[in-house]
C-alpha positions in Angstrom: -60.1 227.8 42.5 -59.3 225.9 45.8 -57.2 222.4 45.8 -59.1 218.9 46.4 -62.3 220.8 45.4 -64.7 219.5 42.2 -65.5 222.1 40.0 -69.2 222.2 39.6 -70.9 224.5 36.8 -73.3 227.1 37.8 -75.1 230.5 37.3 -74.1 233.2 39.4 -76.0 236.4 40.1 -74.3 238.7 38.3 -74.6 236.4 35.0 -78.4 236.4 35.7 -78.2 240.3 36.5 -76.6 240.7 32.5 -78.4 238.0 31.2 -81.8 239.7 32.0 -80.3 243.2 31.3 -79.5 242.2 28.2 -82.6 240.9 27.6 -84.5 243.5 28.5 -85.0 247.5 29.1 -83.8 247.3 32.1 -80.5 247.8 33.3 -78.2 245.4 35.3 -78.4 247.8 38.3 -82.5 247.4 38.0 -82.8 244.1 37.9 -80.2 243.8 41.1 -82.9 245.6 42.9 -85.8 243.5 41.8 -84.1 240.6 42.8 -83.4 242.2 46.1 -87.1 243.1 46.3 -88.1 239.7 45.9 -85.5 238.5 48.3 -86.8 240.6 50.9 -90.3 240.1 50.5 -89.5 236.5 51.0 -88.4 237.6 54.3 -90.8 239.6 55.3 -93.1 237.0 54.5 -91.5 234.4 56.5 -90.8 236.8 59.6 -94.0 237.7 59.6 -96.6 236.7 62.5 -99.8 236.6 59.7 -98.2 234.8 56.9 -100.6 231.8 56.9 -98.7 228.1 57.0 -100.0 226.8 53.6 -98.5 230.1 51.5 -97.7 230.0 48.3 -95.1 232.4 46.4 -95.1 232.8 43.0 -92.1 232.9 41.0 -93.4 233.6 37.3 -93.0 231.0 34.7 -90.2 229.1 36.8 -91.9 228.0 39.9 -93.6 228.1 43.4 -92.1 228.7 46.9 -94.2 226.5 49.6 -94.1 225.4 52.9 -93.2 222.0 54.4 -93.7 220.9 58.0 -90.7 219.3 59.0 -91.5 217.2 62.0 -89.2 217.1 64.6 -87.1 214.2 66.8 -88.4 213.0 69.5 -85.7 211.9 72.2 -84.5 208.4 72.2 -85.6 207.6 68.3 -82.8 206.3 66.3 -82.4 207.7 62.5 -79.4 206.4 60.0 -77.2 209.1 59.1 -74.4 207.9 56.6 -74.6 204.0 57.4 -74.7 205.2 61.3 -77.1 205.0 63.8 -77.7 208.5 65.8 -80.2 208.3 69.0 -81.6 211.6 68.8 -82.8 214.5 70.9 -86.4 216.5 71.3 -86.4 218.6 68.3 -89.7 220.5 67.4 -91.2 220.5 64.5 -91.0 223.4 62.0 -91.1 224.8 58.6 -89.0 224.2 55.8 -89.3 226.7 52.4 -88.9 224.4 49.2 -89.6 225.1 45.6 -91.0 223.1 43.1 -90.1 223.7 39.2 -93.8 224.5 36.6 -94.8 221.7 34.8 -93.8 223.4 31.5 -90.0 223.6 32.7 -90.4 219.6 33.8 -92.0 218.6 30.5 -88.9 220.6 28.6 -85.9 219.2 30.7 -87.7 215.5 30.5 -87.3 215.9 26.8 -84.4 217.6 26.2 -82.7 214.8 28.7 -84.5 211.4 27.7 -81.3 210.5 25.3 -78.6 210.2 28.4 -79.9 206.6 29.3 -79.3 206.0 25.7 
């Protein structure tokens, strides 16, 4: 691990593949192929000229991907970034891909973490 970096706990792709393979009848290679196909599908949808802007893509039992319009900046407008005012140049509006977790996961997280402020 490089110096001056803080350790951030994370679950890597290989950990996900292993967990799913250990808890299903799929092999790790098959799980990897499924995630690759899902990722390829997302790229195909984004690159398509026919994808509606209000499209949502469900990730079962986890949440939903959706497109969110990000309004572009106008030349001469000022914005604050880290306490400094920045004058913007023209930037066109565009869509971002966002993710919203499902209600059941949100409720579980809320229940399991409510003790943090005690």
